[in-house]
N, C-alpha and C positions, 0 to 999 in steps of 0.2 A: 396674577392670571386667571381669568373666569373660566368656567366649565366649557362653555361655547367656543371661546378661543382657542382652548386646549384639542377640541374636536376637531377644529379646522387646520390647525397646524399639523394634528395628526394624520389627518386625511391627505394632506399636502404633502407630507414625508412619505407617505405610502403610494402615492400617485407617483412620485419622482423615482422612488424606488423600483416600481414595476415598469416605468418608462425606460430607466438605466438596465435593468435586465433583459426587456425585449429588444432595445436597440443593439446591445450589446451580445445578445444570446449566449449568455455566459454558460447555461448548460443548454447542451444539443444533442438529444436521444437519437440513438442509431435505429432505423426503421425496421432494420432486420433482426435486431437484438435487444428487447426491452432493458437489458440489464448493462448495455454498454452505452456509453455518451462520452462527450467531449466537455471539458468545464474549463472555463476562462483562469490563467494562472494568478492575473490579478485580484480575483474574486478571492481565493483562496488565501493571498498575502495581505489584502484588507480586511481579512475576517468576517465577510458579508456572509449572511447564513443561507447555504446551498439548501434550494427547496427539499432535496431528497433527505436532509437530515433529520427531519421528521420522523422517517420510518425505516432509514438505512443509516447503520453506524459505521460501518467500515467499505471501504473499497480499494480497489488496488490500480494504481496507475503508473503510465510512463510518459515521456515527452513525446507529444505527437507532433508541435512545432514549437514556434519561439511564442506562442500565445496561449496553447492549449494545452493540457493532459487529457489523455484517451484514458478511460477508466472502465472496470468493470465491477459492478457491485459483488459484494461477500455474497454468496447463495450457497447452497448444498452442491452446486456443481463446480462453483468456483471458489475456492477458501485456500487460507494459508495455513500449512501443517508444520511446526517447528521442524528444524534442520536434525537429522540424527548424525550421532558421530562414532566412529569406532575407533577404539583404543587401539595404536597399532602395536604393542607390546601385550596385551592381553586380547584382542579381538572382541573386546565386549563394547556393545551397543549401550548408548545412555539412555536410550528409551526404544519401543518399538513403532514400528511405521504401520501406519493403517492404509495398506494398498488397495481395499476393497472398494473405496467411494473414488475412483480415477475416471468417472465419466466426464469430467470436463479439463479444463486446464488445471496443469500443477503449478501454483503460484511460486513456490520457494524455489530457490536454487544454489547450488554450491559453487563457491569462487576458485578455480584451479591453482591460484596463487596460494591459498592456504593449505598448508601442511604439516599443521602441527599434529593433526587427528584425520582419519579418513571420514569425509562427509558425504553424507548419502540423502537423495531427495526420495519420495515416493516413484516407485520405477515407471520411467518412461518408455516408449518404443520407438518414437521417433520427432524430431524438432516440432511438429504441431502440436506434439502434448503440452509443451511448455509456456508458460508465458515468456519467458525470455527466449524462445525460439531457438534453443540449443539444447539438443539431447545426445548425451555421450555415453555410452555404455550404461543405458539403463538410469542415469542421473542427469536432471535438469542443471545446466550450468549457466551460470550469470552472462549477462551480456553488457559489455561496457556501452554500447551505443543504447541499450534497452534496461535501464536500473528501473528494479521494482521500487514503487513507492509504496507504502501502505497510509493511506489517508483515512482519519477518522472523526466523527464529530463529538465535541465534547457535550457536558450536560448542558451549555448555553448553545449549542448547534452551531458552533463555530467549527471548522473544518482545518487540520492541520494534518502535514503531510511529512512522512519520514523515510529513509532509506531502509529496506530490508535487510535481516542479517546476512552478511557477508558481501553486501555490495560496498563499493568504494566510499568514501568518507573524507572529509577534513576535519571536524571536530563531533563532540559527542552529541551534540544539538540536532546532528545531521541522521543521526540514527534513533531507527526504533525500540533498539536495545539500551539506549542513553550512554553506548561505549564503543568510540570509536578508537580502535588499537592503533598504536602509534608506529610500530615498525611497520605494518601490513598496510596501514590506512584502510581498513576494512570493519564494518560493523559486525560486533561478537558478542556473544554473551559471556558474562561473567563465571567462570567456573561452569559453562555450560548448563546454567541455571535457565530453563524455558521463561521464569517469569521473573527473575532477578532484575531490577530497575528498566523493566521492559515498558513502554509506553502502552501496549497493545491493551486495548477495552476488554479483549476476549480475543482467544485463538480457536 
């Protein structure tokens, strides 16, 4: 293949991709919120490079309908903080919670089905404070109808999505923690280690 043929083929492929994206509206940004968008599920499954991967590594998504995820970009207002656990016997916390930066949505949430330890998130005042839409006694609670998906771009700008800690799962691959606990079918951390086996690029 000579150089001119290569250039022509490259231009044709680029044109087809642009037409595909435009015709299918694979990313639709919210006119009222520059950090909110809908993304076509098939794009993620097929590994097509989302345009925002060039500048944004992590976003938080949920099922909007059968075809799209609704997502928020990871920002200083919208970010995930690892869940905090309190030992029932010693009343000791495994980490400190930063409640100073609660100006945006609290992304993390605890599942009421988990009772091995006491789970808490950053403090919420009402349902509107939580990405899940449920605030109970100051802690955000998982919503079975709106599980949190943490979606991120890898070094090749492909996008993958995994369920957040304490969301329901069927196998390890579902979970951002890479561990689906068999008895509860919840995504959990091993030994409450924030980093161990986590797929997160950063927290």
